[in-house]
MOPAC internal coordinates of N, CA, C and O (Angstrom, degrees):
PM7 1SCF
backbone

  N    0.0000 0     0.00 0     0.00 0    0    0    0
  C    1.4385 1     0.00 0     0.00 0    1    0    0
  C    1.5295 1   109.54 1     0.00 0    2    1    0
  O    1.2310 1   120.50 1   -42.66 1    3    2    1
  N    1.3032 1   116.65 1   137.34 1    3    2    1
  C    1.4625 1   121.85 1  -179.54 1    5    3    2
  C    1.5177 1   108.63 1   -84.47 1    6    5    3
  O    1.2310 1   121.20 1   -52.56 1    7    6    5
  N    1.3278 1   115.30 1   127.44 1    7    6    5
  C    1.4534 1   119.81 1   177.19 1    9    7    6
  C    1.5201 1   108.48 1   -94.02 1   10    9    7
  O    1.2310 1   120.03 1   -36.61 1   11   10    9
  N    1.3192 1   117.54 1   143.39 1   11   10    9
  C    1.4700 1   119.45 1   179.63 1   13   11   10
  C    1.5184 1   111.76 1   -57.96 1   14   13   11
  O    1.2310 1   121.13 1   -51.43 1   15   14   13
  N    1.3257 1   115.44 1   128.57 1   15   14   13
  C    1.4551 1   121.44 1   176.94 1   17   15   14
  C    1.5190 1   114.55 1    81.69 1   18   17   15
  O    1.2310 1   119.35 1  -179.91 1   19   18   17
  N    1.3407 1   118.85 1     0.09 1   19   18   17
  C    1.4554 1   120.69 1  -176.48 1   21   19   18
  C    1.5210 1   111.91 1   -71.56 1   22   21   19
  O    1.2310 1   119.82 1   140.49 1   23   22   21
  N    1.3257 1   117.95 1   -39.51 1   23   22   21
  C    1.4583 1   121.10 1  -175.11 1   25   23   22
  C    1.5176 1   113.22 1  -110.61 1   26   25   23
  O    1.2310 1   119.54 1  -179.06 1   27   26   25
  N    1.2684 1   118.48 1     0.94 1   27   26   25
  C    1.4575 1   120.42 1  -179.08 1   29   27   26
  C    1.5107 1   109.87 1   148.81 1   30   29   27
  O    1.2310 1   120.98 1    23.12 1   31   30   29
  N    1.3034 1   115.73 1  -156.88 1   31   30   29
  C    1.4480 1   120.98 1  -178.82 1   33   31   30
  C    1.5215 1   109.27 1   -65.67 1   34   33   31
  O    1.2310 1   120.25 1   -50.60 1   35   34   33
  N    1.2921 1   117.13 1   129.40 1   35   34   33
  C    1.4624 1   124.85 1   179.91 1   37   35   34
  C    1.5215 1   113.21 1    60.67 1   38   37   35
  O    1.2310 1   119.78 1  -165.27 1   39   38   37
  N    1.3447 1   118.02 1    14.73 1   39   38   37
  C    1.4520 1   121.07 1   176.51 1   41   39   38
  C    1.5122 1   114.46 1    73.80 1   42   41   39
  O    1.2310 1   119.60 1  -167.99 1   43   42   41
  N    1.3192 1   118.36 1    12.01 1   43   42   41
  C    1.4527 1   121.30 1  -178.93 1   45   43   42
  C    1.5210 1   110.35 1   -82.83 1   46   45   43
  O    1.2310 1   119.72 1   -49.05 1   47   46   45
  N    1.3159 1   118.15 1   130.95 1   47   46   45
  C    1.4687 1   119.27 1   177.13 1   49   47   46
  C    1.5248 1   109.94 1   -62.30 1   50   49   47
  O    1.2310 1   120.59 1   -42.39 1   51   50   49
  N    1.3151 1   116.48 1   137.61 1   51   50   49
  C    1.4567 1   121.33 1   178.64 1   53   51   50
  C    1.5150 1   113.38 1    82.24 1   54   53   51
  O    1.2310 1   120.26 1   175.87 1   55   54   53
  N    1.3205 1   117.11 1    -4.13 1   55   54   53
  C    1.4583 1   119.40 1   178.30 1   57   55   54
  C    1.5231 1   108.93 1   -75.79 1   58   57   55
  O    1.2310 1   120.91 1   -13.90 1   59   58   57
  N    1.3063 1   115.86 1   166.10 1   59   58   57
  C    1.4528 1   120.23 1   179.45 1   61   59   58
  C    1.5221 1   110.06 1   -62.67 1   62   61   59
  O    1.2310 1   119.80 1   -40.71 1   63   62   61
  N    1.3262 1   117.99 1   139.29 1   63   62   61
  C    1.4574 1   119.37 1   177.43 1   65   63   62
  C    1.5180 1   111.05 1   -68.26 1   66   65   63
  O    1.2310 1   121.10 1   -24.75 1   67   66   65
  N    1.2977 1   115.51 1   155.25 1   67   66   65
  C    1.4571 1   120.20 1   179.45 1   69   67   66
  C    1.5143 1   109.45 1   -66.06 1   70   69   67
  O    1.2310 1   120.56 1   -36.27 1   71   70   69
  N    1.3182 1   116.53 1   143.73 1   71   70   69
  C    1.4543 1   121.08 1   177.19 1   73   71   70
  C    1.5172 1   109.59 1   -70.70 1   74   73   71
  O    1.2310 1   120.90 1   -26.81 1   75   74   73
  N    1.3271 1   115.88 1   153.19 1   75   74   73
  C    1.4604 1   120.05 1   179.95 1   77   75   74
  C    1.5153 1   110.96 1   -60.01 1   78   77   75
  O    1.2310 1   120.18 1   148.88 1   79   78   77
  N    1.3463 1   117.27 1   -31.12 1   79   78   77
  C    1.4633 1   120.18 1   179.81 1   81   79   78
  C    1.5288 1   110.84 1   -69.86 1   82   81   79
  O    1.2310 1   119.68 1   159.16 1   83   82   81
  N    1.3609 1   118.22 1   -20.84 1   83   82   81
  C    1.4541 1   122.11 1   179.70 1   85   83   82
  C    1.5210 1   112.04 1   -84.27 1   86   85   83
  O    1.2310 1   119.75 1   167.04 1   87   86   85
  N    1.3171 1   118.08 1   -12.96 1   87   86   85
  C    1.4446 1   121.84 1  -179.49 1   89   87   86
  C    1.5235 1   108.80 1   -75.85 1   90   89   87
  O    1.2310 1   119.68 1   -50.22 1   91   90   89
  N    1.3217 1   118.21 1   129.78 1   91   90   89
  C    1.4701 1   119.62 1  -179.61 1   93   91   90
  C    1.5241 1   111.20 1   -58.79 1   94   93   91
  O    1.2310 1   120.92 1   -42.81 1   95   94   93
  N    1.3078 1   115.85 1   137.19 1   95   94   93
  C    1.4594 1   121.20 1   178.76 1   97   95   94
  C    1.5145 1   114.04 1    87.82 1   98   97   95
  O    1.2310 1   119.65 1   177.79 1   99   98   97
  N    1.3317 1   118.28 1    -2.21 1   99   98   97
  C    1.4617 1   121.94 1   179.43 1  101   99   98
  C    1.5205 1   108.76 1  -107.94 1  102  101   99
  O    1.2310 1   120.24 1   -51.79 1  103  102  101
  N    1.3002 1   117.14 1   128.21 1  103  102  101
  C    1.4579 1   120.77 1   179.12 1  105  103  102
  C    1.5199 1   110.11 1   -87.72 1  106  105  103
  O    1.2310 1   120.63 1   -17.50 1  107  106  105
  N    1.3022 1   116.40 1   162.50 1  107  106  105
  C    1.4674 1   120.51 1   178.85 1  109  107  106
  C    1.5196 1   110.80 1   -64.84 1  110  109  107
  O    1.2310 1   120.23 1   146.06 1  111  110  109
  N    1.3401 1   117.16 1   -33.94 1  111  110  109
  C    1.4637 1   120.57 1   179.07 1  113  111  110
  C    1.5209 1   110.51 1   -65.58 1  114  113  111
  O    1.2310 1   120.13 1   141.53 1  115  114  113
  N    1.3178 1   117.36 1   -38.47 1  115  114  113
  C    1.4631 1   120.39 1   178.74 1  117  115  114
  C    1.5182 1   110.54 1   -69.55 1  118  117  115
  O    1.2310 1   120.26 1   146.15 1  119  118  117
  N    1.3196 1   117.10 1   -33.85 1  119  118  117
  C    1.4638 1   120.28 1   179.97 1  121  119  118
  C    1.5202 1   110.95 1   -68.21 1  122  121  119
  O    1.2310 1   120.00 1   140.96 1  123  122  121
  N    1.3332 1   117.60 1   -39.04 1  123  122  121
  C    1.4634 1   119.97 1  -179.43 1  125  123  122
  C    1.5211 1   111.97 1   -81.44 1  126  125  123
  O    1.2310 1   119.54 1   163.00 1  127  126  125
  N    1.3129 1   118.48 1   -17.00 1  127  126  125
  C    1.4618 1   121.02 1  -179.53 1  129  127  126
  C    1.5210 1   111.65 1   -68.69 1  130  129  127
  O    1.2310 1   119.66 1   156.72 1  131  130  129
  N    1.3312 1   118.25 1   -23.28 1  131  130  129
  C    1.4488 1   120.95 1  -178.87 1  133  131  130
  C    1.5210 1   112.58 1   -84.88 1  134  133  131
  O    1.2310 1   120.02 1   166.85 1  135  134  133
  N    1.3224 1   117.57 1   -13.15 1  135  134  133
  C    1.4602 1   120.54 1   179.86 1  137  135  134
  C    1.5219 1   109.79 1   -76.92 1  138  137  135
  O    1.2310 1   119.88 1   -40.95 1  139  138  137
  N    1.3597 1   117.83 1   139.05 1  139  138  137
  C    1.4615 1   119.16 1   177.29 1  141  139  138
  C    1.5255 1   110.65 1   -70.29 1  142  141  139
  O    1.2310 1   121.12 1   -23.67 1  143  142  141
  N    1.3098 1   115.46 1   156.33 1  143  142  141
  C    1.4652 1   121.08 1   179.73 1  145  143  142
  C    1.5247 1   109.78 1   -67.83 1  146  145  143
  O    1.2310 1   121.14 1   -26.33 1  147  146  145
  N    1.3285 1   115.43 1   153.67 1  147  146  145
  C    1.4653 1   119.75 1   176.59 1  149  147  146
  C    1.5153 1   109.87 1   -64.93 1  150  149  147
  O    1.2310 1   121.04 1   -30.14 1  151  150  149
  N    1.3022 1   115.61 1   149.86 1  151  150  149
  C    1.4559 1   121.11 1   179.11 1  153  151  150
  C    1.5237 1   110.38 1   -73.73 1  154  153  151
  O    1.2310 1   121.07 1   -31.73 1  155  154  153
  N    1.3249 1   115.56 1   148.27 1  155  154  153
  C    1.4618 1   120.29 1   176.57 1  157  155  154
  C    1.5257 1   109.35 1   -78.18 1  158  157  155
  O    1.2310 1   121.06 1   -10.59 1  159  158  157
  N    1.3198 1   115.58 1   169.41 1  159  158  157
  C    1.4643 1   120.28 1   179.73 1  161  159  158
  C    1.5293 1   110.77 1   -61.97 1  162  161  159
  O    1.2310 1   120.22 1   144.04 1  163  162  161
  N    1.3278 1   117.19 1   -35.96 1  163  162  161
  C    1.4589 1   120.98 1   178.58 1  165  163  162
  C    1.5284 1   110.96 1   -65.34 1  166  165  163
  O    1.2310 1   120.33 1   137.33 1  167  166  165
  N    1.3148 1   116.98 1   -42.67 1  167  166  165
  C    1.4615 1   120.44 1   179.78 1  169  167  166
  C    1.5207 1   111.20 1   -66.01 1  170  169  167
  O    1.2310 1   120.19 1   140.55 1  171  170  169
  N    1.3206 1   117.24 1   -39.45 1  171  170  169
  C    1.4649 1   120.84 1   178.51 1  173  171  170
  C    1.5263 1   109.97 1   -66.91 1  174  173  171
  O    1.2310 1   120.63 1   135.98 1  175  174  173
  N    1.3427 1   116.40 1   -44.02 1  175  174  173
  C    1.4705 1   119.88 1   178.43 1  177  175  174
  C    1.5100 1   112.13 1   -61.05 1  178  177  175
  O    1.2310 1   120.25 1   138.25 1  179  178  177
  N    1.3244 1   117.12 1   -41.75 1  179  178  177
  C    1.4632 1   121.28 1   178.38 1  181  179  178
  C    1.5275 1   110.91 1   -63.94 1  182  181  179
  O    1.2310 1   120.14 1   138.16 1  183  182  181
  N    1.3284 1   117.33 1   -41.84 1  183  182  181
  C    1.4633 1   121.03 1   179.62 1  185  183  182
  C    1.5235 1   111.43 1   -64.93 1  186  185  183
  O    1.2310 1   120.49 1   138.97 1  187  186  185
  N    1.3399 1   116.67 1   -41.03 1  187  186  185
  C    1.4647 1   120.21 1   179.01 1  189  187  186
  C    1.5236 1   110.38 1   -67.94 1  190  189  187
  O    1.2310 1   120.00 1   139.84 1  191  190  189
  N    1.3306 1   117.60 1   -40.16 1  191  190  189
  C    1.4621 1   121.01 1   177.34 1  193  191  190
  C    1.5282 1   110.88 1   -58.67 1  194  193  191
  O    1.2310 1   120.34 1   130.70 1  195  194  193
  N    1.3280 1   116.95 1   -49.30 1  195  194  193
  C    1.4652 1   120.09 1   179.63 1  197  195  194
  C    1.5175 1   111.23 1   -65.54 1  198  197  195
  O    1.2310 1   119.88 1   149.79 1  199  198  197
  N    1.3196 1   117.83 1   -30.21 1  199  198  197
  C    1.4631 1   120.75 1   177.00 1  201  199  198
  C    1.5234 1   111.15 1   -68.15 1  202  201  199
  O    1.2310 1   120.29 1   141.58 1  203  202  201
  N    1.3338 1   117.05 1   -38.42 1  203  202  201
  C    1.4631 1   120.06 1   177.23 1  205  203  202
  C    1.5186 1   110.72 1   -63.09 1  206  205  203
  O    1.2310 1   120.41 1   140.23 1  207  206  205
  N    1.3228 1   116.82 1   -39.77 1  207  206  205
  C    1.4658 1   120.77 1   179.92 1  209  207  206
  C    1.5276 1   110.79 1   -75.03 1  210  209  207
  O    1.2310 1   120.53 1   145.83 1  211  210  209
  N    1.3249 1   116.59 1   -34.17 1  211  210  209
  C    1.4576 1   120.86 1   179.45 1  213  211  210
  C    1.5083 1   113.71 1    94.57 1  214  213  211
  O    1.2310 1   120.24 1  -163.23 1  215  214  213
  N    1.3149 1   117.15 1    16.77 1  215  214  213
  C    1.4610 1   121.42 1   179.80 1  217  215  214
  C    1.5171 1   107.79 1  -117.78 1  218  217  215
  O    1.2310 1   120.75 1   -54.50 1  219  218  217
  N    1.3216 1   116.18 1   125.50 1  219  218  217
  C    1.4641 1   119.61 1   178.58 1  221  219  218
  C    1.5169 1   109.34 1  -159.89 1  222  221  219
  O    1.2310 1   120.65 1   -44.08 1  223  222  221
  N    1.3325 1   116.37 1   135.92 1  223  222  221
  C    1.4594 1   120.87 1   175.24 1  225  223  222
  C    1.5220 1   109.66 1   -73.19 1  226  225  223
  O    1.2310 1   120.62 1   -27.04 1  227  226  225
  N    1.3040 1   116.42 1   152.96 1  227  226  225
  C    1.4553 1   121.20 1   179.67 1  229  227  226
  C    1.5209 1   111.38 1   -63.37 1  230  229  227
  O    1.2310 1   120.13 1   137.41 1  231  230  229
  N    1.3332 1   117.36 1   -42.59 1  231  230  229
  C    1.4603 1   120.64 1   179.96 1  233  231  230
  C    1.5305 1   111.04 1   -64.78 1  234  233  231
  O    1.2310 1   120.40 1   139.63 1  235  234  233
  N    1.3187 1   116.85 1   -40.37 1  235  234  233
  C    1.4579 1   120.65 1   177.89 1  237  235  234
  C    1.5141 1   111.76 1   -65.83 1  238  237  235
  O    1.2310 1   120.84 1   142.55 1  239  238  237
  N    1.3189 1   116.00 1   -37.45 1  239  238  237
  C    1.4626 1   121.33 1   178.75 1  241  239  238
  C    1.5309 1   110.21 1   -64.53 1  242  241  239
  O    1.2310 1   120.23 1   135.44 1  243  242  241
  N    1.3180 1   117.16 1   -44.56 1  243  242  241
  C    1.4632 1   121.33 1   178.88 1  245  243  242
  C    1.5323 1   110.84 1   -62.89 1  246  245  243
  O    1.2310 1   120.25 1   140.06 1  247  246  245
  N    1.3258 1   117.12 1   -39.94 1  247  246  245
  C    1.4581 1   121.35 1   177.87 1  249  247  246
  C    1.5269 1   110.70 1   -64.59 1  250  249  247
  O    1.2310 1   120.44 1   139.00 1  251  250  249
  N    1.3355 1   116.76 1   -41.00 1  251  250  249
  C    1.4623 1   120.76 1   179.29 1  253  251  250
  C    1.5264 1   110.95 1   -63.94 1  254  253  251
  O    1.2310 1   120.36 1   137.94 1  255  254  253
  N    1.3182 1   116.91 1   -42.06 1  255  254  253
  C    1.4609 1   120.74 1  -179.40 1  257  255  254
  C    1.5207 1   110.34 1   -61.09 1  258  257  255
  O    1.2310 1   120.72 1   140.94 1  259  258  257
  N    1.3227 1   116.22 1   -39.06 1  259  258  257
  C    1.4630 1   120.36 1  -177.61 1  261  259  258
  C    1.5225 1   112.77 1   -73.88 1  262  261  259
  O    1.2310 1   119.66 1   151.01 1  263  262  261
  N    1.3165 1   118.25 1   -28.99 1  263  262  261
  C    1.4664 1   120.37 1  -171.18 1  265  263  262
  C    1.5223 1   114.75 1  -107.14 1  266  265  263
  O    1.2310 1   119.44 1   149.17 1  267  266  265
  N    1.3221 1   118.68 1   -30.83 1  267  266  265
  C    1.4635 1   121.08 1  -174.57 1  269  267  266
  C    1.5238 1   109.54 1   -90.01 1  270  269  267
  O    1.2310 1   120.99 1   -51.94 1  271  270  269
  N    1.3170 1   115.71 1   128.06 1  271  270  269
  C    1.4628 1   120.54 1   177.55 1  273  271  270
  C    1.5314 1   109.49 1   -82.41 1  274  273  271
  O    1.2310 1   119.90 1   -23.12 1  275  274  273
  N    1.3282 1   117.80 1   156.88 1  275  274  273
  C    1.4696 1   119.54 1   178.36 1  277  275  274
  C    1.5283 1   112.93 1   -57.67 1  278  277  275
  O    1.2310 1   120.12 1   142.35 1  279  278  277
  N    1.3200 1   117.38 1   -37.65 1  279  278  277
  C    1.4658 1   119.88 1   179.10 1  281  279  278
  C    1.5207 1   111.14 1   -63.48 1  282  281  279
  O    1.2310 1   120.38 1   138.08 1  283  282  281
  N    1.3410 1   116.87 1   -41.92 1  283  282  281
  C    1.4637 1   120.35 1   177.95 1  285  283  282
  C    1.5299 1   110.00 1   -61.59 1  286  285  283
  O    1.2310 1   120.19 1   136.87 1  287  286  285
  N    1.3214 1   117.24 1   -43.13 1  287  286  285
  C    1.4664 1   121.19 1  -178.71 1  289  287  286
  C    1.5274 1   111.39 1   -65.02 1  290  289  287
  O    1.2310 1   120.42 1   138.71 1  291  290  289
  N    1.3221 1   116.80 1   -41.29 1  291  290  289
  C    1.4655 1   120.18 1  -178.97 1  293  291  290
  C    1.5265 1   111.05 1   -66.73 1  294  293  291
  O    1.2310 1   120.38 1   132.87 1  295  294  293
  N    1.3207 1   116.87 1   -47.13 1  295  294  293
  C    1.4695 1   120.48 1  -179.50 1  297  295  294
  C    1.5257 1   110.51 1   -62.82 1  298  297  295
  O    1.2310 1   120.36 1   134.37 1  299  298  297
  N    1.3239 1   116.92 1   -45.63 1  299  298  297
  C    1.4675 1   120.12 1   179.52 1  301  299  298
  C    1.5256 1   111.29 1   -64.73 1  302  301  299
  O    1.2310 1   120.11 1   142.40 1  303  302  301
  N    1.3160 1   117.40 1   -37.60 1  303  302  301
  C    1.4632 1   120.62 1   177.57 1  305  303  302
  C    1.5157 1   112.33 1   -64.58 1  306  305  303
  O    1.2310 1   120.44 1   138.49 1  307  306  305
  N    1.3263 1   116.76 1   -41.51 1  307  306  305
  C    1.4709 1   120.16 1   177.79 1  309  307  306
  C    1.5234 1   111.46 1   -65.64 1  310  309  307
  O    1.2310 1   120.54 1   138.83 1  311  310  309
  N    1.3264 1   116.58 1   -41.17 1  311  310  309
  C    1.4746 1   120.07 1   177.67 1  313  311  310
  C    1.5260 1   109.96 1   -65.01 1  314  313  311
  O    1.2310 1   120.43 1   136.27 1  315  314  313
  N    1.3309 1   116.77 1   -43.73 1  315  314  313
  C    1.4673 1   120.67 1   178.96 1  317  315  314
  C    1.5205 1   112.21 1   -62.52 1  318  317  315
  O    1.2310 1   120.32 1   138.05 1  319  318  317
  N    1.3258 1   117.00 1   -41.95 1  319  318  317
  C    1.4633 1   120.51 1   178.77 1  321  319  318
  C    1.5258 1   111.03 1   -65.58 1  322  321  319
  O    1.2310 1   120.32 1   140.06 1  323  322  321
  N    1.3384 1   116.98 1   -39.94 1  323  322  321
  C    1.4684 1   120.43 1   178.69 1  325  323  322
  C    1.5264 1   110.72 1   -64.36 1  326  325  323
  O    1.2310 1   120.45 1   137.64 1  327  326  325
  N    1.3315 1   116.75 1   -42.36 1  327  326  325
  C    1.4696 1   119.98 1   177.57 1  329  327  326
  C    1.5241 1   111.52 1   -64.33 1  330  329  327
  O    1.2310 1   120.30 1   140.83 1  331  330  329
  N    1.3181 1   117.03 1   -39.17 1  331  330  329
  C    1.4650 1   121.06 1   179.53 1  333  331  330
  C    1.5300 1   110.83 1   -64.58 1  334  333  331
  O    1.2310 1   120.16 1   132.64 1  335  334  333
  N    1.3200 1   117.30 1   -47.36 1  335  334  333
  C    1.4714 1   120.85 1  -179.87 1  337  335  334
  C    1.5233 1   110.51 1   -64.80 1  338  337  335
  O    1.2310 1   120.22 1   137.87 1  339  338  337
  N    1.3207 1   117.18 1   -42.13 1  339  338  337
  C    1.4621 1   120.86 1   178.74 1  341  339  338
  C    1.5237 1   111.40 1   -61.46 1  342  341  339
  O    1.2310 1   120.54 1   137.57 1  343  342  341
  N    1.3318 1   116.56 1   -42.43 1  343  342  341
  C    1.4661 1   119.39 1   179.20 1  345  343  342
  C    1.5322 1   111.20 1   -66.25 1  346  345  343
  O    1.2310 1   119.97 1   144.30 1  347  346  345
  N    1.3210 1   117.66 1   -35.70 1  347  346  345
  C    1.4719 1   119.74 1   176.88 1  349  347  346
  C    1.5254 1   111.29 1   -66.83 1  350  349  347
  O    1.2310 1   119.99 1   138.76 1  351  350  349
  N    1.3199 1   117.63 1   -41.24 1  351  350  349
  C    1.4687 1   121.16 1   178.70 1  353  351  350
  C    1.5198 1   110.08 1   -62.82 1  354  353  351
  O    1.2310 1   120.12 1   135.41 1  355  354  353
  N    1.3282 1   117.37 1   -44.59 1  355  354  353
  C    1.4639 1   120.92 1   178.82 1  357  355  354
  C    1.5207 1   110.87 1   -63.70 1  358  357  355
  O    1.2310 1   119.90 1   138.57 1  359  358  357
  N    1.3262 1   117.79 1   -41.43 1  359  358  357
  C    1.4643 1   121.70 1   178.67 1  361  359  358
  C    1.5295 1   111.48 1   -62.70 1  362  361  359
  O    1.2310 1   120.14 1   136.47 1  363  362  361
  N    1.3171 1   117.35 1   -43.53 1  363  362  361
  C    1.4719 1   120.98 1   179.80 1  365  363  362
  C    1.5262 1   110.19 1   -65.91 1  366  365  363
  O    1.2310 1   119.64 1   137.18 1  367  366  365
  N    1.3215 1   118.30 1   -42.82 1  367  366  365
  C    1.4604 1   120.87 1   178.33 1  369  367  366
  C    1.5285 1   111.01 1   -62.75 1  370  369  367
  O    1.2310 1   120.45 1   140.91 1  371  370  369
  N    1.3171 1   116.74 1   -39.09 1  371  370  369
  C    1.4680 1   121.29 1   179.13 1  373  371  370
  C    1.5300 1   110.58 1   -66.51 1  374  373  371
  O    1.2310 1   120.01 1   136.76 1  375  374  373
  N    1.3246 1   117.58 1   -43.24 1  375  374  373
  C    1.4570 1   121.11 1  -177.64 1  377  375  374
  C    1.5172 1   113.33 1   -73.16 1  378  377  375
  O    1.2310 1   119.81 1   150.95 1  379  378  377
  N    1.3249 1   117.97 1   -29.05 1  379  378  377
  C    1.4641 1   120.40 1  -177.67 1  381  379  378
  C    1.5406 1   112.66 1   -95.63 1  382  381  379
  O    1.2310 1   119.83 1   177.93 1  383  382  381
  N    1.3262 1   117.94 1    -2.07 1  383  382  381
  C    1.4663 1   120.67 1   179.57 1  385  383  382
  C    1.5248 1   109.36 1   -71.56 1  386  385  383
  O    1.2310 1   120.73 1   -35.71 1  387  386  385
  N    1.3374 1   116.20 1   144.29 1  387  386  385
  C    1.4595 1   120.58 1  -179.73 1  389  387  386
  C    1.4784 1   111.29 1   -91.06 1  390  389  387
  O    1.2310 1   120.10 1   180.00 1  391  390  389

Protein backbone atom coordinates (compact mmCIF):
# COMPACT_ATOMS: atom_id res chain seq x y z
CA UNK A 1 0.00 0.00 0.00
CA UNK A 2 1.29 3.46 -0.89
CA UNK A 3 1.52 5.82 2.05
CA UNK A 4 0.99 9.53 1.42
CA UNK A 5 4.29 11.29 0.84
CA UNK A 6 6.34 8.06 0.87
CA UNK A 7 7.48 8.20 -2.76
CA UNK A 8 7.10 11.85 -3.58
CA UNK A 9 4.39 14.42 -3.94
CA UNK A 10 1.00 12.94 -3.05
CA UNK A 11 2.63 9.52 -2.64
CA UNK A 12 2.64 8.83 -6.37
CA UNK A 13 5.51 6.68 -7.63
CA UNK A 14 7.77 8.65 -9.95
CA UNK A 15 6.40 11.96 -8.74
CA UNK A 16 8.74 14.73 -7.70
CA UNK A 17 10.21 14.21 -4.23
CA UNK A 18 9.07 16.50 -1.48
CA UNK A 19 11.20 19.59 -0.97
CA UNK A 20 13.32 19.75 2.16
CA UNK A 21 11.26 22.76 3.27
CA UNK A 22 8.13 20.52 3.15
CA UNK A 23 9.63 18.00 5.55
CA UNK A 24 8.33 18.53 9.10
CA UNK A 25 10.95 20.01 11.39
CA UNK A 26 13.02 21.48 8.53
CA UNK A 27 13.15 25.24 8.12
CA UNK A 28 13.43 27.02 4.80
CA UNK A 29 16.85 28.36 5.83
CA UNK A 30 18.12 24.83 6.43
CA UNK A 31 16.75 23.71 3.07
CA UNK A 32 18.57 26.47 1.18
CA UNK A 33 21.78 26.02 3.18
CA UNK A 34 22.47 22.73 1.40
CA UNK A 35 22.30 24.28 -2.07
CA UNK A 36 25.66 25.25 -3.61
CA UNK A 37 26.33 28.91 -4.29
CA UNK A 38 25.66 30.31 -7.74
CA UNK A 39 28.60 30.34 -10.10
CA UNK A 40 30.42 33.59 -10.76
CA UNK A 41 30.60 35.14 -14.21
CA UNK A 42 34.18 33.88 -14.57
CA UNK A 43 33.17 30.31 -13.75
CA UNK A 44 30.27 30.43 -16.21
CA UNK A 45 32.50 31.91 -18.93
CA UNK A 46 35.12 29.22 -18.36
CA UNK A 47 32.49 26.46 -18.52
CA UNK A 48 31.02 27.85 -21.76
CA UNK A 49 34.50 28.19 -23.28
CA UNK A 50 35.34 24.56 -22.51
CA UNK A 51 31.93 23.53 -23.84
CA UNK A 52 32.65 25.24 -27.17
CA UNK A 53 35.94 23.35 -27.43
CA UNK A 54 34.38 20.10 -26.22
CA UNK A 55 36.90 19.30 -23.52
CA UNK A 56 35.80 19.01 -19.91
CA UNK A 57 36.75 16.89 -16.91
CA UNK A 58 34.02 14.85 -15.29
CA UNK A 59 34.54 16.49 -11.90
CA UNK A 60 34.40 19.96 -13.44
CA UNK A 61 31.25 19.04 -15.33
CA UNK A 62 29.54 17.84 -12.14
CA UNK A 63 30.55 21.07 -10.36
CA UNK A 64 29.16 23.15 -13.24
CA UNK A 65 25.85 21.30 -13.18
CA UNK A 66 25.48 21.97 -9.47
CA UNK A 67 26.38 25.67 -9.59
CA UNK A 68 25.41 27.11 -12.98
CA UNK A 69 21.76 27.96 -13.52
CA UNK A 70 20.14 27.44 -16.95
CA UNK A 71 19.73 31.20 -17.37
CA UNK A 72 23.45 31.75 -16.72
CA UNK A 73 24.34 29.06 -19.27
CA UNK A 74 22.02 30.47 -21.93
CA UNK A 75 23.21 34.06 -21.54
CA UNK A 76 26.87 33.04 -21.51
CA UNK A 77 26.34 30.80 -24.54
CA UNK A 78 24.73 33.62 -26.52
CA UNK A 79 27.54 36.01 -25.59
CA UNK A 80 30.15 33.38 -26.49
CA UNK A 81 28.50 32.66 -29.84
CA UNK A 82 28.29 36.38 -30.64
CA UNK A 83 31.98 36.84 -29.82
CA UNK A 84 32.90 33.82 -31.95
CA UNK A 85 30.93 35.03 -34.99
CA UNK A 86 32.27 38.57 -34.60
CA UNK A 87 35.85 37.30 -34.45
CA UNK A 88 35.30 35.20 -37.59
CA UNK A 89 33.87 38.20 -39.48
CA UNK A 90 36.83 40.36 -38.44
CA UNK A 91 39.29 37.61 -39.43
CA UNK A 92 37.69 37.19 -42.87
CA UNK A 93 37.67 40.95 -43.49
CA UNK A 94 41.33 41.15 -42.47
CA UNK A 95 42.36 38.25 -44.71
CA UNK A 96 40.40 39.42 -47.76
CA UNK A 97 41.43 43.10 -47.52
CA UNK A 98 43.71 44.33 -50.31
